[in-house]
C-alpha positions as CSV (number, residue, x, y, z in Angstrom):
1,X,-0.1,9.5,-0.3
2,X,4.1,10.2,0.6
3,X,4.9,6.8,-1.0
4,X,3.2,7.5,-4.1
5,X,5.8,9.8,-6.1
6,X,8.9,8.0,-5.3
7,X,7.5,4.5,-5.6
8,X,6.7,5.6,-9.0
9,X,9.9,7.2,-9.7
10,X,11.4,3.4,-8.8
11,X,9.1,1.7,-11.2
12,X,10.4,3.8,-13.9
13,X,14.0,2.4,-13.7
14,X,12.6,-1.7,-14.0
15,X,13.3,-3.1,-16.9
16,X,10.2,-2.9,-20.0
17,X,9.9,-6.7,-19.6
18,X,8.3,-6.2,-16.1
19,X,6.4,-3.1,-17.7
20,X,2.7,-4.7,-17.6
21,X,3.6,-7.4,-14.8
22,X,5.9,-6.4,-11.5
23,X,5.8,-2.8,-12.6
24,X,2.2,-2.5,-12.8
25,X,1.0,-4.4,-9.9
26,X,3.4,-2.0,-7.8
27,X,1.6,1.2,-9.0
28,X,-1.5,-0.4,-8.8
29,X,-1.2,-1.6,-5.2
30,X,0.6,1.9,-4.2
31,X,-2.6,3.9,-5.3
32,X,-4.9,1.4,-4.2
33,X,-3.6,2.0,-0.5
34,X,-5.3,5.7,-0.3
35,X,-7.7,4.7,-3.0
36,X,-9.5,2.2,-0.4
37,X,-9.1,4.5,2.5
38,X,-11.1,7.1,0.9
39,X,-13.6,5.2,-0.1
40,X,-14.1,3.5,3.0
41,X,-14.3,6.4,4.9
42,X,-16.6,8.0,1.8
43,X,-19.3,5.1,2.8
44,X,-18.4,4.6,6.6
45,X,-22.1,3.8,7.6
46,X,-20.9,1.2,10.0
47,X,-17.8,0.4,11.4
48,X,-17.7,-2.8,9.9
49,X,-17.8,-1.5,6.6
50,X,-15.1,1.0,7.2
51,X,-12.9,-1.2,8.7
52,X,-13.5,-3.8,5.6
53,X,-11.6,-1.0,3.5
54,X,-9.2,-0.2,6.0
55,X,-8.5,-4.3,5.6
56,X,-8.2,-3.9,2.0
57,X,-5.7,-0.8,2.2
58,X,-4.0,-3.1,4.6
59,X,-3.5,-5.9,2.3
60,X,-2.4,-3.3,-0.3
61,X,0.3,-2.2,2.0
62,X,1.8,-5.3,2.9
63,X,1.6,-6.2,-1.1
64,X,3.9,-3.4,-1.9
65,X,6.3,-4.6,1.0
66,X,6.6,-8.0,-1.1
67,X,7.1,-6.3,-4.3
68,X,9.6,-4.3,-3.6
69,X,11.4,-7.4,-1.9
70,X,11.2,-9.3,-5.0
71,X,12.5,-6.7,-7.1
72,X,15.4,-6.5,-4.8
73,X,15.7,-10.7,-5.0
74,X,15.5,-10.4,-8.8
75,X,18.0,-7.6,-8.7
76,X,16.0,-4.8,-10.5
77,X,16.9,-2.3,-7.5
78,X,19.2,-2.3,-4.8
79,X,18.1,-2.9,-1.2
80,X,19.1,0.7,-0.5
81,X,16.7,2.1,-3.5
82,X,14.0,-0.2,-1.9
83,X,14.4,0.2,1.9
84,X,12.8,3.5,2.0
85,X,9.6,2.7,0.5
86,X,9.4,-0.8,2.1
87,X,9.9,0.8,5.9
88,X,7.4,3.0,4.6
89,X,5.0,0.8,3.4
90,X,5.6,-1.3,6.7
91,X,4.7,2.1,8.6
92,X,1.4,2.1,6.9
93,X,0.5,-1.0,7.5
94,X,0.8,-0.7,11.1
95,X,-0.9,2.6,11.5
96,X,-4.1,0.6,9.4
97,X,-3.6,-2.4,11.3
98,X,-4.1,0.1,14.6
99,X,-6.5,1.8,12.8
100,X,-8.8,-1.5,12.4
101,X,-8.5,-2.0,15.9
102,X,-9.3,1.0,17.7
103,X,-12.1,1.8,15.1
104,X,-15.8,2.2,16.5
105,X,-19.2,2.8,14.7
106,X,-20.2,6.5,14.9
107,X,-23.4,5.8,15.9
108,X,-22.1,4.4,19.3
109,X,-19.6,7.1,19.5
């Protein structure tokens, strides 16, 4: 959640031509991470089901890194402007990966 506001501020600096493309994808991916975690936790009837949602969140976190790297490569933002968000997205991805590996079914403890 801490990455949402700074990411949305950065997205506002992208050119109008990217409003419905890269900017939209970045906004959706950033919102998808916490939304998938919350939805999966709400439906945690099994470890397998919750891990599926965590996997979607992990994919969105990795997607954010790529979108930020694209924005840098195209010259829309500087590496310095994107790096904190890239680092944060990579941390979230690592945390999600570890959670997926460690999560057990509630019924089995």
